[in-house]
C-alpha positions in Angstrom: 76.7 38.0 255.0 73.9 35.9 253.4 70.4 36.4 251.8 69.6 39.5 250.2 72.1 41.4 252.1 74.8 39.5 250.5 77.3 41.3 248.3 78.0 40.4 245.0 81.3 39.1 245.7 80.8 37.3 249.3 80.6 34.0 247.5 84.5 34.6 246.7 87.3 34.6 249.9 89.5 37.5 249.7 92.4 35.0 249.3 90.6 33.7 246.2 89.4 37.2 245.2 92.9 38.8 244.5 94.3 36.1 242.3 91.1 35.8 240.5 91.1 39.5 239.5 94.7 39.2 238.3 93.9 36.2 236.0 90.9 38.3 234.7 93.3 41.4 234.1 96.0 39.1 232.8 93.8 37.5 230.3 92.1 40.6 229.1 95.8 42.1 228.4 96.5 39.0 226.4 93.3 39.2 224.5 94.4 42.7 223.7 98.0 41.7 222.8 97.0 39.1 220.3 94.2 41.4 218.9 96.7 44.0 217.9 99.2 41.3 216.3 96.2 40.5 214.4 95.3 43.7 213.1 98.7 45.2 213.0 99.4 44.0 209.4 96.3 45.1 208.2 96.5 48.5 209.7 100.0 49.4 209.2 99.1 53.0 208.5 97.2 53.2 211.9 98.3 56.5 214.0 99.6 55.4 217.3 98.3 58.6 219.1 94.6 57.9 219.1 94.8 54.2 220.7 97.4 55.7 223.3 95.1 58.5 224.1 92.1 55.7 224.5 94.0 53.9 226.6 94.9 56.7 229.0 91.2 57.6 229.2 90.0 54.3 230.2 92.5 53.8 233.0 91.7 57.3 234.1 87.8 56.4 233.9 88.9 53.1 235.9 90.9 54.9 238.7 88.0 57.2 239.1 85.7 54.3 239.8 88.2 52.9 242.1 88.7 55.6 244.1 84.9 56.5 244.3 84.0 53.2 245.2 87.0 53.3 247.8 85.7 56.4 249.4 82.2 55.0 249.6 83.5 51.6 251.5 86.0 53.5 253.8 83.3 56.0 255.0 81.2 53.3 255.9 83.8 51.3 257.6 84.5 54.6 259.5 80.8 54.6 260.3 81.0 51.2 261.7 83.8 52.0 263.8 82.3 54.7 265.5 78.9 53.2 266.0 80.8 50.5 268.4 82.4 53.2 270.3 79.1 54.9 270.5 77.2 52.0 271.7 79.6 50.8 274.2 79.3 54.4 275.5 75.4 53.8 275.7 75.5 50.6 277.4 77.9 52.0 280.0 75.5 54.7 280.6 72.6 52.2 281.1 74.5 50.3 283.2 75.3 53.5 285.7 72.0 54.4 285.4 70.7 50.9 286.4 72.8 51.1 289.5 70.3 53.8 290.8 67.5 51.4 290.3 65.8 49.6 293.5 66.6 45.9 293.8 65.9 43.5 292.6 65.4 45.6 289.3 68.8 46.7 289.5 70.6 43.5 289.4 68.3 41.8 286.8 69.0 44.8 284.7 73.1 45.0 285.2 72.9 41.2 284.8 71.2 41.6 281.3 73.5 44.7 280.3 76.7 42.5 281.2 75.2 39.6 279.0 74.4 42.0 276.3 78.0 43.3 276.1 79.4 39.6 275.7 76.8 39.0 272.8 78.1 42.3 271.1 81.4 41.4 271.4 80.7 37.6 270.4 78.9 39.4 267.3 81.9 40.6 265.9 83.0 36.9 264.5 81.1 35.9 261.4 80.0 32.4 262.8 78.6 33.9 265.7 76.9 37.0 263.7 73.5 35.6 262.9 73.3 34.2 266.7 74.3 37.5 268.2 71.5 39.4 266.4 68.8 37.0 267.9 70.3 37.1 271.3 70.7 41.1 271.2 66.8 41.3 270.3 65.8 39.0 273.0 67.9 40.7 275.6 66.1 44.3 274.0 62.9 42.7 274.6 63.8 41.7 278.3 65.2 45.3 279.2 62.4 46.9 277.4 59.9 44.7 279.5 61.8 45.5 282.6 61.7 49.0 281.9 57.8 49.1 281.4 57.5 47.2 284.7 59.3 49.8 286.8 57.4 52.7 284.8 54.2 51.1 285.8 55.1 50.8 289.4 56.7 54.4 289.5 57.5 57.2 287.2 60.3 58.6 288.7 63.3 60.7 287.0 65.3 57.7 287.3 63.1 55.3 286.0 62.9 57.6 282.5 66.6 58.1 282.6 66.7 54.2 282.5 63.8 53.8 279.8 65.9 56.5 277.5 69.0 54.5 277.8 66.8 51.2 276.7 65.7 52.7 274.0 68.8 54.3 273.0 70.3 50.9 273.0 67.6 49.6 270.3 68.1 52.2 268.1 72.1 51.9 268.0 71.4 47.9 267.4 69.2 49.0 264.2 72.0 51.2 263.2 74.6 48.9 263.4 72.7 46.3 261.6 72.1 49.2 258.8 75.9 49.8 258.5 76.9 46.5 258.7 74.9 44.3 256.7 72.2 46.8 254.8 74.6 49.4 253.5 76.9 47.2 251.3 78.3 48.4 247.8 75.7 47.7 245.1 76.3 44.6 242.7 75.9 47.1 239.9 79.1 49.1 240.9 81.0 45.8 241.0 79.8 44.8 237.7 81.2 48.0 236.2 84.3 47.7 237.9 85.4 44.4 236.9 83.9 45.6 233.2 86.3 48.4 233.2 88.8 46.2 234.3 88.8 44.3 231.5 88.2 47.0 228.7 91.0 49.2 230.4 93.5 45.9 230.6 92.4 45.0 226.9 93.2 48.5 225.4 96.7 48.3 227.4 97.3 44.9 225.8 96.2 46.5 222.3 98.5 49.4 222.6 101.5 47.3 224.0 100.9 44.9 221.1 100.8 47.7 218.6 103.9 49.2 219.6 106.1 46.5 220.3 106.4 42.5 220.0 107.1 42.1 223.8 105.0 42.4 227.1 106.4 44.9 229.3 106.9 44.4 233.0 105.2 47.3 233.9 101.7 46.0 232.7 102.3 43.2 235.3 102.9 45.7 237.9 99.7 47.7 236.8 97.5 44.6 237.0 98.9 44.0 240.7 98.4 47.7 241.8 94.5 47.7 240.5 93.8 44.2 241.7 95.2 45.3 245.2 93.0 48.1 245.4 90.1 46.4 244.4 90.4 43.7 246.7 90.7 46.0 249.2 87.4 47.7 248.3 86.0 44.3 249.2 87.8 43.8 252.2 86.3 47.2 253.8 82.9 46.3 252.1 82.7 42.9 254.3 82.3 43.4 258.1 83.2 40.9 260.0 84.9 38.6 257.4 87.8 40.4 256.0 91.5 41.3 257.2 90.2 44.7 257.9 88.0 44.4 261.0 86.6 47.2 263.4 88.4 47.5 266.6 86.4 46.1 269.9 88.6 47.3 272.3 85.9 49.8 273.7 83.6 46.6 273.9 86.2 44.9 276.0 87.0 48.0 278.1 83.5 48.2 278.9 83.4 44.6 279.9 86.4 44.4 281.9 84.9 48.1 283.9 81.6 45.8 284.6 83.6 43.0 286.0 85.4 45.2 288.4 
C-alpha cells in the first residue's frame, strides 16, 4: 500500500525484513555483551540476581507486546477473509435478483456484475489493486445509474430488491477498503516493538556477558523466534503483499457459477 495508508515497514519486503530484524537483534546482543565485559572488572561485587530479573521482565514485556500485536493483526486478517465471503454472497444475490428484471436492464445488470466479480478477483493481486478500486467504483456508478433508471420507470418490489443489493455492494466495498488499507498496525506500535527488541536483546547480551565469557546458542534461538513472530505479524498486516493471503475461492466459485 502507498500513501497515507502505508504501514511503517511496507518499504521493506518480508524477505528483507526477517534478516534485518535478526541483524538488529544480534547487534543488540553483542552491544550488551561488550558492555558487560567492560563493566565486569569494575563491578565485581554487583549481584547477579537483579540483572537476571530485569532481563526476564524485559523479555516478558516484549512477548506481551508481540502477543497483543499478533492478536490485532490476526483479527483484522480474519475480518478481511470474512468480508470476501460476505461480498461474494452479496454479488451472487444481486445476480439472481437481476434475473427478475425485464430486458434489456436484466442483461446489462448481469453483465456488469460478471465484470465486477472479475475486478474483485484481480484486486487481490498487489499490482492490480489500485486499478481494481477505480474500476469497482466505476461499476458501482453504472449499477446505481441502472437502478435509478429502473426505479423511475417502475417502483416494484423486484426493483427495490435490486436497489438494495446494489447498495449492499457499495457498502461492502467500503468495508473491504477500510479493512485492507485503512486498518493497519500504527507506526507507533512498530517503533515500540523494535525498541523493545533492542532493549531486551541488549539486556540478554549484558546478562550473558556478566555470567560467562562465551555466547550461548540459546540466544540465537531466542533471536530467531522473536524475529519470526515479528515478521509473521508484518505479513498479516500486509493484505495483498505477503505470503499469508485471504482465500479468494468464494469469488472464484461465484465466477464459475455465473459462467455456467
